[in-house]
C-alpha positions in Angstrom: -31.8 -56.7 36.6 -28.3 -58.0 37.2 -26.2 -58.7 34.1 -26.0 -62.4 34.7 -29.8 -62.7 34.6 -29.9 -61.1 31.2 -27.5 -63.8 30.1 -29.6 -66.6 31.5 -32.6 -65.6 29.4 -30.5 -64.9 26.3 -29.5 -68.2 24.6 -27.8 -66.6 21.5 -24.1 -65.9 21.3 -24.8 -62.3 20.6 -26.3 -60.4 23.5 -29.9 -59.4 22.8 -29.8 -56.2 24.8 -26.2 -55.0 24.8 -26.9 -51.5 26.1 -28.9 -52.8 29.1 -26.2 -55.4 29.8 -23.4 -52.8 29.8 -25.3 -50.2 31.8 -26.4 -52.7 34.5 -22.9 -54.1 34.7 -21.3 -50.7 35.2 -23.8 -49.5 37.8 -23.6 -52.8 39.6 -19.8 -52.6 39.7 -20.2 -49.1 41.2 -22.5 -50.4 43.9 -20.0 -53.2 44.6 -17.0 -51.0 44.7 -18.5 -48.5 47.1 -19.9 -51.2 49.3 -16.5 -53.0 49.6 -14.7 -49.8 50.4 -17.2 -49.0 53.1 -17.0 -52.5 54.5 -13.2 -52.5 54.6 -12.2 -49.0 55.4 -14.7 -48.1 58.1 -13.7 -50.8 60.7 -10.0 -49.9 60.0 -10.7 -46.2 60.5 -12.6 -46.8 63.8 -10.0 -49.3 65.0 -7.3 -46.7 64.6 -9.4 -44.0 66.3 -10.7 -46.4 69.0 -14.1 -44.8 69.0 -16.8 -47.4 68.0 -17.1 -50.9 69.2 -19.6 -53.8 69.0 -23.0 -53.1 67.5 -22.2 -49.4 67.1 -19.3 -50.3 64.8 -21.4 -52.8 62.9 -24.1 -50.2 62.3 -21.6 -47.5 61.2 -19.9 -50.0 58.9 -23.1 -51.0 57.3 -24.2 -47.3 56.8 -20.8 -46.3 55.3 -21.1 -49.3 53.0 -24.6 -48.1 51.9 -23.5 -44.5 51.3 -20.3 -45.6 49.5 -22.4 -48.0 47.4 -24.8 -45.2 46.4 -22.0 -42.7 45.7 -19.9 -45.0 43.6 -23.0 -46.2 41.6 -23.8 -42.6 40.8 -20.1 -41.9 39.9 -19.9 -45.0 37.7 -23.1 -44.1 35.9 -21.8 -40.6 35.2 -18.5 -42.0 34.0 -20.3 -44.4 31.7 -22.2 -41.4 30.2 -18.9 -39.7 29.4 -17.5 -43.0 28.0 -20.5 -43.3 25.7 -19.6 -40.1 24.1 -16.1 -41.5 23.4 -17.3 -44.6 21.7 -17.7 -42.8 18.4 -19.3 -40.0 16.4 -22.2 -42.0 15.0 -24.8 -44.3 16.5 -23.4 -47.2 14.5 -19.9 -46.7 16.1 -21.5 -46.6 19.6 -23.6 -49.7 18.9 -20.6 -51.6 17.7 -18.5 -50.6 20.7 -21.3 -51.5 23.1 -21.9 -54.8 21.4 -18.2 -55.7 21.6 -18.1 -54.9 25.3 -21.4 -56.6 26.1 -20.3 -59.7 24.2 -17.2 -59.9 26.2 -19.1 -59.4 29.5 -21.6 -62.1 28.6 -18.9 -64.7 28.5 -16.7 -63.4 31.3 -16.9 -66.2 33.8 -15.3 -64.3 36.7 -17.5 -61.2 36.3 -20.7 -63.3 36.2 -19.5 -65.3 39.2 -18.8 -62.1 41.2 -22.3 -60.8 40.4 -24.0 -64.1 41.4 -22.1 -64.1 44.7 -22.7 -60.5 45.5 -26.5 -60.7 44.8 -26.9 -63.9 46.7 -25.1 -62.5 49.8 -27.0 -59.3 49.5 -30.3 -61.2 49.6 -29.1 -63.3 52.5 -28.0 -60.3 54.5 -31.3 -58.6 53.9 -33.2 -61.6 55.1 -30.9 -62.0 58.1 -31.3 -58.4 59.1 -35.0 -58.6 60.0 -34.8 -61.2 62.8 -31.5 -59.7 64.1 -33.0 -56.3 64.4 -30.5 -54.6 62.1 -31.4 -52.0 59.5 -32.3 -53.7 56.2 -31.0 -51.3 53.5 -27.5 -51.0 55.1 -27.5 -54.8 55.5 -28.1 -55.2 51.8 -25.1 -53.0 50.9 -22.9 -54.9 53.4 -24.1 -58.2 51.9 -23.2 -57.0 48.4 -19.7 -56.2 49.6 -19.4 -59.5 51.5 -20.3 -61.4 48.3 -17.6 -59.5 46.4 -15.1 -60.4 49.0 -16.2 -64.0 49.1 -15.8 -64.2 45.3 -12.3 -62.6 45.6 -11.1 -65.0 48.3 -12.4 -68.1 46.5 -12.0 -67.2 42.9 -8.4 -68.5 42.6 -9.7 -72.0 43.5 -12.9 -72.0 41.4 -12.4 -69.9 38.2 -10.5 -71.4 35.3 -7.3 -69.5 35.0 -6.6 -68.5 31.4 -4.1 -66.0 30.1 -5.3 -62.8 28.6 -4.1 -64.0 25.1 -6.2 -67.2 25.5 -9.3 -65.3 26.5 -8.8 -62.8 23.6 -8.4 -65.6 21.1 -11.5 -67.4 22.4 -13.5 -64.1 22.1 -12.2 -63.5 18.7 -13.1 -67.0 17.5 -16.6 -66.8 18.9 -17.1 -63.2 17.5 -16.0 -64.3 14.0 -18.5 -67.2 14.1 -21.3 -64.7 14.6 -20.5 -62.7 11.5 
């Protein structure tokens, strides 16, 4: 389940499932990173080499987006497992660190917007692949990357720009209200 969906069903300030929120966020970002790299680098590579053109280039790009997506998701999951060990020596330390990060993720407007765009474009690409005769799973990965790029291109116009200090103070104020 994407992290933003966990937030829709959770009406409290404090995340109800902080570990699930953090894990899904990290793995989804791995999927997005690999998909974007595959979508951007493969056409550039083939343009320089002059090998693939047309539908062949499209299929190769979608497949590299799919493989990159799977690879980076596995890598990000592994790195999160290492990070969990660095949160602290006891379960309480780990729970506090995870709750802090999950709380900040829950209210991070840009992260949630990126997730919504990427999932929406992924579903759209998967639905469009069937009538176009394209492979569905690589189309899903390419749609995920397209959603991330769409968010990136339009975010400066849509997301409220706050300084890091303003965000940190807002998080601190909300977190203090919870205790």
